DSSP file (Angstrom, degrees, kcal/mol; ACC not computed):
  #  RESIDUE AA STRUCTURE BP1 BP2  ACC     N-H-->O    O-->H-N    N-H-->O    O-->H-N    TCO  KAPPA ALPHA  PHI   PSI    X-CA   Y-CA   Z-CA
    1    1 A M              0   0    0      0, 0.0     2,-0.1     0, 0.0    29,-0.1   0.000 360.0 360.0 360.0 139.7    6.9   -8.0    3.6
    2    2 A Q        -     0   0    0     48,-0.1     2,-0.4     1,-0.0     3,-0.0  -0.467 360.0-122.0 -82.2 154.6    6.8   -5.4    6.3
    3    3 A T        -     0   0    0     -2,-0.1    27,-0.1     1,-0.1    -1,-0.0  -0.788   6.7-149.2 -94.8 142.8    4.1   -5.1    9.0
    4    4 A L  S    S+     0   0    0     -2,-0.4     2,-0.3    25,-0.1    -1,-0.1   0.655  81.8  34.3 -83.7 -17.1    2.1   -2.0    9.3
    5    5 A I        -     0   0    0     21,-0.1     2,-0.2    76,-0.1    24,-0.1  -0.873  68.5-151.6-132.6 167.4    1.7   -2.3   13.0
    6    6 A T     >  -     0   0    0     -2,-0.3     4,-1.9    23,-0.0     3,-0.2  -0.705  42.5 -89.0-126.5 178.3    3.7   -3.6   16.0
    7    7 A R  H  > S+     0   0    0     -2,-0.2     4,-2.5     1,-0.2     5,-0.1   0.891 127.4  56.4 -55.7 -40.7    3.0   -5.2   19.3
    8    8 A A  H  > S+     0   0    0      1,-0.2     4,-0.7     2,-0.2    -1,-0.2   0.868 104.2  52.3 -62.8 -36.9    2.9   -1.6   20.8
    9    9 A D  H >4 S+     0   0    0     -3,-0.2     3,-0.7     1,-0.2     4,-0.4   0.914 111.4  46.1 -65.3 -42.1    0.2   -0.6   18.3
   10   10 A I  H >X S+     0   0    0     -4,-1.9     4,-2.7     1,-0.2     3,-2.0   0.894 105.3  61.6 -65.6 -39.0   -2.0   -3.6   19.3
   11   11 A A  H 3< S+     0   0    0     -4,-2.5    -1,-0.2     1,-0.3    -2,-0.2   0.675  89.5  70.4 -64.6 -16.8   -1.3   -2.8   23.0
   12   12 A R  T << S+     0   0    0     -3,-0.7    -1,-0.3    -4,-0.7    -2,-0.2   0.780 119.2  17.2 -65.9 -25.3   -3.0    0.6   22.5
   13   13 A Y  T <4 S+     0   0    0     -3,-2.0     2,-0.3    -4,-0.4    -2,-0.2   0.652 129.2  36.2-119.2 -27.0   -6.3   -1.3   22.1
   14   14 A K  S  < S-     0   0    0     -4,-2.7     2,-0.7     2,-0.0    -1,-0.2  -0.937  81.0-106.5-134.1 152.0   -5.8   -4.8   23.6
   15   15 A Q        +     0   0    0     -2,-0.3     2,-0.4    -3,-0.1    -4,-0.1  -0.700  45.9 165.7 -81.2 115.8   -3.9   -6.3   26.4
   16   16 A V        -     0   0    0     -2,-0.7     2,-0.0    -9,-0.1    -2,-0.0  -0.996  38.5-109.1-130.7 139.0   -0.9   -8.1   25.0
   17   17 A A        -     0   0    0     -2,-0.4     2,-0.4     1,-0.1    -6,-0.0  -0.332  32.6-114.6 -66.5 143.3    2.1   -9.3   27.1
   18   18 A K        +     0   0    0      2,-0.0    -1,-0.1    -2,-0.0     3,-0.0  -0.653  52.7 145.8 -78.4 131.3    5.4   -7.5   26.7
   19   19 A T        -     0   0    0     -2,-0.4     0, 0.0     1,-0.0     0, 0.0  -0.968  54.1-131.6-160.5 149.4    8.0   -9.8   25.2
   20   20 A P  S    S+     0   0    0      0, 0.0     2,-0.9     0, 0.0    -2,-0.0   0.547  87.7  90.7 -80.7  -4.6   11.0   -9.4   22.8
   21   21 A Y        +     0   0    0      1,-0.1     4,-0.2     2,-0.0     3,-0.1  -0.785  41.3 153.6 -97.5 101.6    9.8  -12.5   20.9
   22   22 A D     >  +     0   0    0     -2,-0.9     4,-3.2     1,-0.1     5,-0.3   0.266  35.6 107.0-112.2  11.0    7.5  -11.2   18.1
   23   23 A E  H  > S+     0   0    0      1,-0.2     4,-1.8     2,-0.2    -1,-0.1   0.941  86.7  40.5 -56.7 -51.2    7.8  -13.9   15.5
   24   24 A K  H  > S+     0   0    0      2,-0.2     4,-1.8     1,-0.2    -1,-0.2   0.899 116.9  49.5 -67.1 -40.5    4.3  -15.4   16.1
   25   25 A L  H  > S+     0   0    0     -4,-0.2     4,-2.4     1,-0.2    -2,-0.2   0.927 109.8  50.8 -64.4 -44.3    2.7  -12.0   16.5
   26   26 A N  H  X S+     0   0    0     -4,-3.2     4,-2.5     1,-0.2    -1,-0.2   0.857 106.6  56.0 -62.4 -34.1    4.3  -10.7   13.3
   27   27 A E  H  X S+     0   0    0     -4,-1.8     4,-2.1    -5,-0.3    -1,-0.2   0.918 109.8  45.4 -60.6 -43.5    3.0  -13.8   11.5
   28   28 A Q  H  X S+     0   0    0     -4,-1.8     4,-2.5     2,-0.2    -2,-0.2   0.854 110.7  53.3 -71.2 -34.8   -0.5  -13.0   12.6
   29   29 A I  H  X S+     0   0    0     -4,-2.4     4,-2.6     2,-0.2    -2,-0.2   0.932 109.8  48.3 -63.7 -45.3   -0.1   -9.3   11.7
   30   30 A L  H  X S+     0   0    0     -4,-2.5     4,-2.6     2,-0.2     5,-0.3   0.915 111.6  49.7 -61.6 -42.9    1.0  -10.3    8.1
   31   31 A D  H  X>S+     0   0    0     -4,-2.1     4,-3.3     1,-0.2     5,-0.6   0.920 111.3  49.2 -60.8 -43.4   -2.0  -12.7    7.8
   32   32 A A  I  X>S+     0   0    0     -4,-2.5     5,-2.5     3,-0.2     4,-1.5   0.899 111.6  49.6 -63.8 -40.6   -4.4   -9.9    9.0
   33   33 A Q  I  <>S+     0   0    0     -4,-2.6     5,-2.2     3,-0.2    -2,-0.2   0.950 121.6  32.8 -60.8 -49.7   -2.9   -7.5    6.5
   34   34 A L  I  <5S+     0   0    0     -4,-2.6    -2,-0.2     3,-0.2    -3,-0.2   0.885 129.7  31.3 -78.3 -40.5   -3.2   -9.9    3.6
   35   35 A L  I  <5S+     0   0    0     -4,-3.3    -3,-0.2    -5,-0.3    -2,-0.2   0.725 131.5  23.8 -96.5 -23.6   -6.3  -11.8    4.4
   36   36 A D  I  X<S+     0   0    0     -4,-1.5     4,-0.5    -5,-0.6    -3,-0.2   0.827 127.2  32.7-108.4 -49.1   -8.4   -9.3    6.3
   37   37 A V  I >><S+     0   0    0     -5,-2.5     4,-2.0     2,-0.2     3,-0.8   0.912 109.5  60.3 -82.6 -44.2   -7.5   -5.8    5.4
   38   38 A Q  H 3><S+     0   0    0     -5,-2.2     4,-2.2    -6,-0.3     8,-0.2   0.902 104.4  50.3 -54.4 -45.2   -6.4   -6.1    1.7
   39   39 A P  H 34 S+     0   0    0      0, 0.0    -1,-0.3     0, 0.0    -2,-0.2   0.812 110.9  51.9 -63.9 -25.9   -9.8   -7.4    0.6
   40   40 A L  H << S+     0   0    0     -3,-0.8    -2,-0.2    -4,-0.5    -3,-0.1   0.894 120.7  28.9 -75.7 -40.3  -11.5   -4.4    2.4
   41   41 A I  H  < S-     0   0    0     -4,-2.0   108,-0.6     1,-0.1     4,-0.4   0.603 114.1-110.3 -98.7 -12.3   -9.4   -1.6    0.9
   42   42 A G     X  -     0   0    0     -4,-2.2     4,-2.2    -5,-0.3     5,-0.2   0.117  24.5 -90.8  94.5 148.8   -8.6   -3.2   -2.5
   43   43 A E  H  > S+     0   0    0      1,-0.2     4,-2.5     2,-0.2     5,-0.2   0.869 120.2  54.6 -63.4 -39.7   -5.4   -4.5   -3.9
   44   44 A G  H  > S+     0   0    0      2,-0.2     4,-1.9     1,-0.2    -1,-0.2   0.955 113.1  39.5 -62.6 -52.2   -4.3   -1.3   -5.5
   45   45 A L  H  > S+     0   0    0    102,-0.5     4,-2.5    -4,-0.4    -1,-0.2   0.890 114.4  55.6 -65.8 -38.6   -4.6    0.9   -2.4
   46   46 A F  H  X S+     0   0    0     -4,-2.2     4,-2.5     1,-0.2    -1,-0.2   0.933 108.1  47.8 -58.1 -47.0   -3.1   -1.9   -0.3
   47   47 A N  H  X S+     0   0    0     -4,-2.5     4,-1.9     1,-0.2    -1,-0.2   0.870 110.8  51.6 -64.5 -36.9    0.0   -2.1   -2.5
   48   48 A K  H  X S+     0   0    0     -4,-1.9     4,-2.2     2,-0.2    -1,-0.2   0.922 110.9  48.0 -64.7 -43.4    0.4    1.7   -2.4
   49   49 A I  H  < S+     0   0    0     -4,-2.5    -2,-0.2     1,-0.2    -1,-0.2   0.917 111.8  49.6 -63.0 -43.6    0.3    1.7    1.4
   50   50 A M  H  < S+     0   0    0     -4,-2.5    -1,-0.2     1,-0.2    -2,-0.2   0.852 111.7  49.3 -65.5 -33.6    2.8   -1.1    1.6
   51   51 A A  H  < S+     0   0    0     -4,-1.9    -2,-0.2     1,-0.2    -1,-0.2   0.902 133.6   8.8 -72.8 -41.3    5.2    0.7   -0.8
   52   52 A L    ><  +     0   0    0     -4,-2.2     3,-2.0    -5,-0.1     4,-0.3  -0.542  66.4 167.7-140.6  70.5    5.1    4.1    1.0
   53   53 A P  G >  S+     0   0    0      0, 0.0     3,-1.9     0, 0.0     7,-0.2   0.803  75.4  66.6 -58.9 -28.8    3.2    3.8    4.4
   54   54 A E  G >  S+     0   0    0      1,-0.3     3,-0.7     2,-0.1    -5,-0.1   0.730  93.5  60.5 -66.1 -19.7    4.5    7.2    5.5
   55   55 A D  G <  S+     0   0    0     -3,-2.0    -1,-0.3     1,-0.2     3,-0.2   0.525 103.7  51.9 -80.6  -5.3    2.4    8.8    2.7
   56   56 A Y  G <>  +     0   0    0     -3,-1.9     4,-3.0    -4,-0.3     5,-0.3  -0.047  64.9 127.7-122.4  30.8   -0.8    7.3    4.3
   57   57 A N  H <>>S+     0   0    0     -3,-0.7     4,-3.4     1,-0.2     5,-0.6   0.890  73.6  53.3 -57.2 -43.1   -0.5    8.5    7.9
   58   58 A Q  H  >5S+     0   0    0      1,-0.2     4,-1.2     2,-0.2    -1,-0.2   0.905 115.2  41.1 -61.1 -41.6   -4.0   10.1    7.9
   59   59 A L  H  45S+     0   0    0     -3,-0.2    18,-2.6     2,-0.2    19,-0.2   0.921 122.1  40.5 -70.7 -44.9   -5.6    6.8    6.7
   60   60 A L  H  <5S+     0   0    0     -4,-3.0    18,-2.5    16,-0.3    19,-0.4   0.930 127.0  29.7 -72.6 -46.5   -3.4    4.6    8.9
   61   61 A D  H  <5S-     0   0    0     -4,-3.4    -3,-0.2    -5,-0.3    -1,-0.2   0.689  98.7-145.8 -91.1 -19.4   -3.3    6.6   12.2
   62   62 A G     << +     0   0    0     -4,-1.2     2,-0.3    -5,-0.6    13,-0.2  -0.274  25.4 167.2  83.2-173.7   -6.7    8.3   11.9
   63   63 A G  E     -A   74   0A   0     11,-2.3    11,-3.4    -4,-0.1     2,-0.3  -0.884  42.3 -52.5 149.0-178.5   -7.7   11.8   13.0
   64   64 A V  E     +A   73   0A   0     -2,-0.3     2,-0.3     9,-0.2     9,-0.2  -0.711  52.6 173.7 -91.5 139.9  -10.4   14.3   12.8
   65   65 A Y  E     -A   72   0A   0      7,-2.4     7,-3.1    -2,-0.3     2,-0.4  -0.952  25.5-122.0-141.7 160.9  -11.7   15.5    9.3
   66   66 A E  E     +A   71   0A   0     -2,-0.3     2,-0.3     5,-0.2     5,-0.2  -0.835  25.6 172.1-106.9 141.0  -14.4   17.7    7.9
   67   67 A H  E >  S-A   70   0A   0      3,-2.3     3,-1.7    -2,-0.4    76,-0.1  -0.914  74.1 -15.9-148.6 122.8  -17.1   16.6    5.5
   68   68 A D  T 3  S-     0   0    0     -2,-0.3     3,-0.1     1,-0.3    74,-0.0   0.864 127.9 -53.3  51.0  41.5  -20.1   18.9    4.6
   69   69 A G  T 3  S+     0   0    0      1,-0.2     2,-0.4     0, 0.0    -1,-0.3   0.551 116.1 112.2  77.3   7.8  -19.4   21.1    7.5
   70   70 A I  E <   -A   67   0A   0     -3,-1.7    -3,-2.3     2,-0.0     2,-0.4  -0.935  63.3-132.3-116.0 136.2  -19.4   18.3   10.1
   71   71 A S  E     -A   66   0A   0     -2,-0.4     2,-0.3    -5,-0.2    -5,-0.2  -0.736  28.8-179.6 -86.8 131.8  -16.4   17.0   12.0
   72   72 A Y  E     -A   65   0A   0     -7,-3.1    -7,-2.4    -2,-0.4     2,-0.5  -0.873  23.0-129.7-124.5 158.9  -15.9   13.3   12.0
   73   73 A T  E     -A   64   0A   0     -2,-0.3     2,-0.6    -9,-0.2    -9,-0.2  -0.959  10.9-155.4-111.7 126.7  -13.2   11.1   13.6
   74   74 A N  E     -A   63   0A   0    -11,-3.4   -11,-2.3    -2,-0.5    62,-0.1  -0.901   4.7-156.8 -95.5 119.8  -11.4    8.5   11.5
   75   75 A Y        -     0   0    0     -2,-0.6     4,-0.3    57,-0.2    -1,-0.1   0.756  42.2-120.0 -70.9 -24.0  -10.2    5.7   13.9
   76   76 A G    >>  -     0   0    0     56,-0.2     4,-1.3     2,-0.1     3,-0.6   0.201  10.6 -97.1  97.6 144.8   -7.5    4.7   11.4
   77   77 A L  H 3> S+     0   0    0    -18,-2.6     4,-2.7     1,-0.2   -17,-0.2   0.767 117.8  66.1 -66.6 -26.9   -6.7    1.5    9.5
   78   78 A K  H 3> S+     0   0    0    -18,-2.5     4,-2.5   -19,-0.2    -1,-0.2   0.879  99.9  51.3 -63.4 -35.7   -4.1    0.6   12.2
   79   79 A M  H <> S+     0   0    0     -3,-0.6     4,-2.0   -19,-0.4    -1,-0.2   0.920 110.4  48.3 -67.1 -42.1   -6.9    0.1   14.7
   80   80 A V  H  X S+     0   0    0     -4,-1.3     4,-2.2     1,-0.2    -2,-0.2   0.948 114.0  47.0 -58.6 -49.1   -8.8   -2.1   12.3
   81   81 A L  H  X S+     0   0    0     -4,-2.7     4,-3.0     1,-0.2     5,-0.2   0.869 108.1  56.3 -62.3 -38.5   -5.6   -4.1   11.7
   82   82 A A  H  X S+     0   0    0     -4,-2.5     4,-2.5     2,-0.2    -1,-0.2   0.914 108.8  46.3 -61.8 -43.5   -4.8   -4.3   15.4
   83   83 A Y  H  X S+     0   0    0     -4,-2.0     4,-2.2     2,-0.2    -2,-0.2   0.916 115.0  46.3 -66.6 -43.0   -8.2   -5.9   16.1
   84   84 A F  H  X S+     0   0    0     -4,-2.2     4,-2.2     2,-0.2    -2,-0.2   0.935 115.1  46.5 -63.7 -45.4   -7.9   -8.4   13.2
   85   85 A A  H  X S+     0   0    0     -4,-3.0     4,-2.7     1,-0.2    -2,-0.2   0.902 111.7  51.1 -64.7 -41.2   -4.3   -9.3   14.2
   86   86 A Y  H  X S+     0   0    0     -4,-2.5     4,-2.7    -5,-0.2     5,-0.2   0.913 108.6  52.0 -62.7 -42.5   -5.2   -9.7   17.9
   87   87 A A  H  X S+     0   0    0     -4,-2.2     4,-2.1     1,-0.2    -2,-0.2   0.939 113.2  44.2 -58.4 -47.2   -8.1  -12.0   17.0
   88   88 A R  H  X S+     0   0    0     -4,-2.2     4,-2.8     1,-0.2     5,-0.3   0.888 111.8  53.7 -65.3 -39.2   -5.7  -14.1   14.9
   89   89 A Y  H  X S+     0   0    0     -4,-2.7     4,-2.1     1,-0.2     5,-0.2   0.919 109.9  47.1 -62.6 -44.8   -3.1  -14.0   17.7
   90   90 A I  H  < S+     0   0    0     -4,-2.7     4,-0.3     1,-0.2    -1,-0.2   0.919 117.8  42.7 -61.5 -43.8   -5.5  -15.3   20.3
   91   91 A M  H  < S+     0   0    0     -4,-2.1    -2,-0.2    -5,-0.2    -1,-0.2   0.875 130.9  18.4 -72.8 -38.1   -6.7  -18.0   18.0
   92   92 A F  H >< S+     0   0    0     -4,-2.8     3,-1.2    -5,-0.2    -3,-0.2   0.474  92.6  94.6-118.4  -3.5   -3.4  -19.3   16.6
   93   93 A S  T 3< S+     0   0    0     -4,-2.1    -3,-0.1    -5,-0.3    -1,-0.1   0.766  83.0  55.7 -70.5 -24.7   -0.5  -18.1   18.8
   94   94 A S  T 3  S+     0   0    0     -4,-0.3    11,-2.9    -5,-0.2     2,-0.7   0.569  84.5  94.8 -85.7  -5.3   -0.2  -21.2   20.9
   95   95 A S  E <   -B  104   0B   0     -3,-1.2     2,-0.4     9,-0.2     9,-0.2  -0.776  58.3-176.8 -87.2 116.0    0.2  -23.5   17.9
   96   96 A I  E     -B  103   0B   0      7,-3.4     7,-3.0    -2,-0.7     2,-0.4  -0.937  23.7-129.0-119.9 134.7    3.9  -24.0   17.4
   97   97 A D  E     +B  102   0B   0     -2,-0.4     5,-0.2     5,-0.2    -2,-0.0  -0.680  32.7 173.6 -81.5 129.1    5.6  -25.9   14.6
   98   98 A T        -     0   0    0      3,-2.0     3,-0.2    -2,-0.4     0, 0.0  -0.811  48.7-100.5-124.6 169.4    8.2  -28.4   15.8
   99   99 A P  S    S+     0   0    0      0, 0.0     3,-0.1     0, 0.0    -2,-0.0   0.717 123.8  46.0 -62.2 -18.1   10.2  -31.1   13.8
  100  100 A F  S    S-     0   0    0      1,-0.4     2,-0.3     0, 0.0    -3,-0.0   0.733 127.2 -59.3 -99.2 -25.6    7.7  -33.7   15.1
  101  101 A S        -     0   0    0     -3,-0.2    -3,-2.0    -5,-0.1     2,-0.5  -0.951  66.5 -58.5 168.7-177.9    4.4  -31.9   14.5
  102  102 A V  E     -B   97   0B   0     -2,-0.3     2,-0.3    -5,-0.2    -5,-0.2  -0.802  60.1-177.1 -87.5 128.3    2.4  -28.8   15.3
  103  103 A V  E     -B   96   0B   0     -7,-3.0    -7,-3.4    -2,-0.5     2,-0.6  -0.823  30.5-114.5-124.1 162.1    2.0  -28.6   19.1
  104  104 A E  E     -B   95   0B   0     -2,-0.3     2,-0.4    -9,-0.2    -9,-0.2  -0.887  33.6-130.0 -96.3 122.6    0.2  -26.4   21.5
  105  105 A K        -     0   0    0    -11,-2.9     2,-0.3    -2,-0.6   -10,-0.0  -0.585  32.6-177.6 -74.8 123.8    2.7  -24.6   23.8
  106  106 A L        -     0   0    0     -2,-0.4     2,-0.4     6,-0.1     5,-0.1  -0.920  22.7-140.1-124.7 149.6    1.7  -24.9   27.4
  107  107 A N    >   -     0   0    0     -2,-0.3     3,-1.7     3,-0.1    -2,-0.0  -0.918  19.4-132.7-106.6 134.2    3.2  -23.6   30.6
  108  108 A D  T 3  S+     0   0    0     -2,-0.4    -1,-0.1     1,-0.3     0, 0.0   0.799 103.3  47.3 -58.5 -31.5    3.2  -26.0   33.6
  109  109 A S  T 3  S+     0   0    0      2,-0.0     2,-0.3    -3,-0.0    -1,-0.3   0.301 106.2  65.4 -97.7  11.7    1.8  -23.4   36.0
  110  110 A S  S <  S-     0   0    0     -3,-1.7    -3,-0.1     0, 0.0     0, 0.0  -0.896  74.5-124.1-130.8 161.8   -1.0  -22.1   33.9
  111  111 A K        -     0   0    0     -2,-0.3     3,-0.1    -5,-0.1    -3,-0.1  -0.906  32.3-124.3-104.6 125.4   -4.3  -23.4   32.5
  112  112 A P        -     0   0    0      0, 0.0     2,-0.2     0, 0.0     3,-0.1  -0.314  27.4-105.3 -68.0 151.1   -4.6  -23.1   28.7
  113  113 A V        -     0   0    0      1,-0.1     5,-0.0     2,-0.1     2,-0.0  -0.539  42.6-108.9 -71.8 139.6   -7.7  -21.3   27.3
  114  114 A T     >  -     0   0    0     -2,-0.2     4,-2.5     1,-0.1     5,-0.2  -0.293  21.2-115.8 -69.0 156.4  -10.2  -23.7   25.8
  115  115 A A  H  > S+     0   0    0      1,-0.2     4,-2.3     2,-0.2     5,-0.2   0.875 117.0  52.1 -60.4 -38.2  -10.6  -23.9   22.1
  116  116 A S  H  > S+     0   0    0      2,-0.2     4,-2.1     1,-0.2    -1,-0.2   0.882 109.2  49.4 -68.7 -36.6  -14.2  -22.6   22.4
  117  117 A D  H  > S+     0   0    0      2,-0.2     4,-2.5     1,-0.2     5,-0.2   0.910 110.9  50.3 -66.1 -41.4  -13.1  -19.6   24.5
  118  118 A K  H  X S+     0   0    0     -4,-2.5     4,-2.9     1,-0.2    -2,-0.2   0.923 110.2  50.0 -60.0 -44.2  -10.4  -18.8   21.9
  119  119 A K  H  X S+     0   0    0     -4,-2.3     4,-2.8     2,-0.2    -1,-0.2   0.892 110.0  50.5 -64.0 -39.4  -13.0  -19.0   19.1
  120  120 A T  H  X S+     0   0    0     -4,-2.1     4,-2.6     2,-0.2    -1,-0.2   0.940 113.1  45.0 -62.7 -47.5  -15.3  -16.7   21.0
  121  121 A I  H  X S+     0   0    0     -4,-2.5     4,-2.2     2,-0.2    -2,-0.2   0.913 113.4  51.9 -62.6 -42.6  -12.6  -14.1   21.6
  122  122 A Y  H  X S+     0   0    0     -4,-2.9     4,-2.0    -5,-0.2    -2,-0.2   0.944 112.3  44.5 -57.3 -51.3  -11.5  -14.5   18.0
  123  123 A N  H  X S+     0   0    0     -4,-2.8     4,-2.3     1,-0.2    -2,-0.2   0.894 112.1  51.8 -65.0 -40.9  -15.0  -13.9   16.7
  124  124 A L  H  X S+     0   0    0     -4,-2.6     4,-2.2     1,-0.2    -1,-0.2   0.895 111.4  47.3 -63.8 -39.6  -15.7  -11.0   19.0
  125  125 A N  H  X S+     0   0    0     -4,-2.2     4,-2.3     2,-0.2    -1,-0.2   0.841 110.5  51.5 -72.4 -32.6  -12.5   -9.2   17.9
  126  126 A R  H  X S+     0   0    0     -4,-2.0     4,-2.0     2,-0.2    -2,-0.2   0.892 110.3  49.6 -68.7 -38.7  -13.2   -9.8   14.3
  127  127 A E  H  X S+     0   0    0     -4,-2.3     4,-1.8     2,-0.2    -2,-0.2   0.915 111.3  49.3 -63.5 -42.1  -16.7   -8.3   14.8
  128  128 A A  H  X S+     0   0    0     -4,-2.2     4,-2.5     1,-0.2     5,-0.2   0.903 108.3  53.9 -62.9 -41.2  -15.1   -5.3   16.6
  129  129 A A  H  X S+     0   0    0     -4,-2.3     4,-2.8     1,-0.2    -1,-0.2   0.898 108.1  49.5 -59.8 -40.8  -12.6   -4.9   13.7
  130  130 A M  H  X S+     0   0    0     -4,-2.0     4,-1.8     2,-0.2    -1,-0.2   0.843 108.8  52.7 -69.0 -32.6  -15.5   -4.8   11.2
  131  131 A Q  H  X S+     0   0    0     -4,-1.8     4,-1.1     2,-0.2    -2,-0.2   0.938 113.3  43.2 -65.1 -46.5  -17.2   -2.1   13.4
  132  132 A V  H  X S+     0   0    0     -4,-2.5     4,-1.9     1,-0.2     3,-0.4   0.895 109.7  58.1 -65.5 -39.7  -14.0    0.0   13.3
  133  133 A W  H  X S+     0   0    0     -4,-2.8     4,-3.4     1,-0.2     5,-0.2   0.886  98.6  59.3 -56.9 -39.4  -13.6   -0.8    9.6
  134  134 A Q  H  X S+     0   0    0     -4,-1.8     4,-2.2     1,-0.2    -1,-0.2   0.888 105.1  49.9 -58.5 -38.5  -17.1    0.8    9.0
  135  135 A N  H  X S+     0   0    0     -4,-1.1     4,-1.8    -3,-0.4    -1,-0.2   0.927 113.5  44.4 -63.6 -46.0  -15.8    4.0   10.5
  136  136 A V  H  X S+     0   0    0     -4,-1.9     4,-2.5     2,-0.2    -2,-0.2   0.887 111.1  54.9 -66.6 -39.1  -12.6    3.9    8.2
  137  137 A H  H  X S+     0   0    0     -4,-3.4     4,-2.5     1,-0.2    -1,-0.2   0.914 106.2  51.4 -59.2 -44.5  -14.8    3.0    5.3
  138  138 A N  H  X S+     0   0    0     -4,-2.2     4,-3.2    -5,-0.2     5,-0.3   0.904 108.8  51.8 -59.8 -41.7  -17.0    6.1    5.9
  139  139 A Y  H  X S+     0   0    0     -4,-1.8     4,-2.2     1,-0.2     6,-0.2   0.936 109.8  48.7 -58.8 -47.7  -13.8    8.2    6.0
  140  140 A L  H  <>S+     0   0    0     -4,-2.5     5,-2.2     1,-0.2     4,-0.5   0.895 116.2  43.0 -61.7 -40.9  -12.7    6.8    2.6
  141  141 A L  H ><5S+     0   0    0     -4,-2.5     3,-0.8     3,-0.2    -2,-0.2   0.935 114.3  48.7 -70.4 -47.0  -16.1    7.4    1.0
  142  142 A R  H 3<5S+     0   0    0     -4,-3.2    -2,-0.2     1,-0.3    -1,-0.2   0.846 117.3  41.3 -64.5 -34.4  -16.6   10.9    2.5
  143  143 A T  T 3<5S-     0   0    0     -4,-2.2    -1,-0.3    -5,-0.3    -2,-0.2   0.502 103.4-126.8 -92.0  -3.6  -13.2   12.1    1.5
  144  144 A G  T < 5 -     0   0    0     -3,-0.8    -3,-0.2    -4,-0.5    -4,-0.1   0.931  34.6-147.4  57.4  44.7  -13.2   10.5   -2.0
  145  145 A Y    > < -     0   0    0     -5,-2.2     3,-1.8    -6,-0.2    -1,-0.2  -0.167  14.1-112.0 -54.0 125.6   -9.9    8.9   -0.9
  146  146 A P  T 3  S+     0   0    0      0, 0.0    -1,-0.1     0, 0.0     3,-0.1  -0.344  98.8  16.9 -61.4 133.4   -7.6    8.5   -4.0
  147  147 A G  T 3  S+     0   0    0      1,-0.3     2,-0.6    -3,-0.1  -102,-0.5   0.284  89.5 126.7  91.2 -10.9   -7.1    4.8   -4.9
  148  148 A F    <   -     0   0    0     -3,-1.8     2,-0.6    -8,-0.1    -1,-0.3  -0.725  50.2-150.0 -85.6 120.6  -10.0    3.5   -2.9
  149  149 A D        -     0   0    0     -2,-0.6     2,-0.6  -108,-0.6    -4,-0.0  -0.792   8.6-142.2 -89.7 124.0  -12.2    1.3   -5.1
  150  150 A V        +     0   0    0     -2,-0.6     2,-0.2   -10,-0.0    -1,-0.1   0.013  57.2 127.8 -81.0  32.5  -15.8    1.5   -3.8
  151  151 A C        -     0   0    0     -2,-0.6    -2,-0.1  -110,-0.1     3,-0.1  -0.552  62.2-112.4 -85.5 156.0  -16.5   -2.1   -4.5
  152  152 A K        -     0   0    0     -2,-0.2    -1,-0.1     1,-0.1  -112,-0.0  -0.582  36.7 -98.9 -84.3 148.4  -17.9   -4.4   -1.9
  153  153 A P        -     0   0    0      0, 0.0    -1,-0.1     0, 0.0  -113,-0.1  -0.287  49.3 -91.3 -61.6 152.2  -15.8   -7.2   -0.4
  154  154 A R        -     0   0    0   -115,-0.1     2,-0.0     1,-0.1    -3,-0.0  -0.347  47.5-102.4 -61.3 142.2  -16.5  -10.6   -1.9
  155  155 A P        -     0   0    0      0, 0.0    -1,-0.1     0, 0.0     3,-0.0  -0.358  24.1-128.7 -64.4 150.9  -19.1  -12.6    0.0
  156  156 A S  S    S+     0   0    0     -3,-0.1     2,-0.3     2,-0.0    -2,-0.1   0.584  82.7   9.7 -80.6  -8.9  -17.6  -15.3    2.3
  157  157 A G  S    S-     0   0    0      2,-0.0     2,-0.4     0, 0.0    -1,-0.0  -0.954  77.3-100.8-156.8 174.6  -19.8  -18.0    0.9
  158  158 A M        -     0   0    0     -2,-0.3     2,-0.4     2,-0.0    -2,-0.0  -0.799  26.0-154.6-104.5 147.6  -22.2  -19.0   -1.8
  159  159 A R        -     0   0    0     -2,-0.4     2,-0.4     2,-0.0    -2,-0.0  -0.969   5.1-165.1-120.8 138.5  -25.9  -19.1   -1.4
  160  160 A F        -     0   0    0     -2,-0.4     2,-0.4     2,-0.0    -2,-0.0  -0.967   3.3-167.6-119.6 137.0  -28.2  -21.2   -3.5
  161  161 A T        -     0   0    0     -2,-0.4     2,-0.5     2,-0.0    -2,-0.0  -0.956  25.1-117.7-123.0 146.6  -31.9  -20.7   -3.6
  162  162 A K        -     0   0    0     -2,-0.4     2,-0.6     1,-0.0    -2,-0.0  -0.679  22.8-148.8 -83.1 126.7  -34.4  -23.1   -5.1
  163  163 A I        -     0   0    0     -2,-0.5    -1,-0.0     2,-0.0    -2,-0.0  -0.855  17.0-169.2 -97.6 123.4  -36.3  -21.7   -8.0
  164  164 A T              0   0    0     -2,-0.6    -2,-0.0     1,-0.1     0, 0.0  -0.875 360.0 360.0-114.3 146.6  -39.8  -23.1   -8.2
  165  165 A P              0   0    0      0, 0.0    -1,-0.1     0, 0.0    -2,-0.0   0.489 360.0 360.0 -72.4 360.0  -42.2  -22.7  -11.1
């Protein structure tokens, strides 16, 4: 499966080190595409975008559009994806699979970020992604974007309430 964004796309919004090694980052981008973005836009539109991404430049890259005589800015689905992928990259990038087990990759001259700090950065970036998503969602609704199903994402958990007589 192809990635819709690259390290350079993420670097437009977040500080990421330049490196020719993108295996781990691409893994996180794919996870963000499938697990974070697909549920937001729906399987049908997601599959259309993946098949012909060049046909969805306005949605992916964003831009200014008019609705009821008012100009709005669509930040673009790539920005949403960049925040989700960056969150996943921060949280999971130092975990490397080896023949002996999964290990955390450490550099002798640096201090690793604590798990709680990673989780905080992860959560803040996911919240930011959802804020940006709201902007893209508004674009999809205002323009009556073809293929966008106006259903709400599934809730992340179940709630039970006690019914009393």
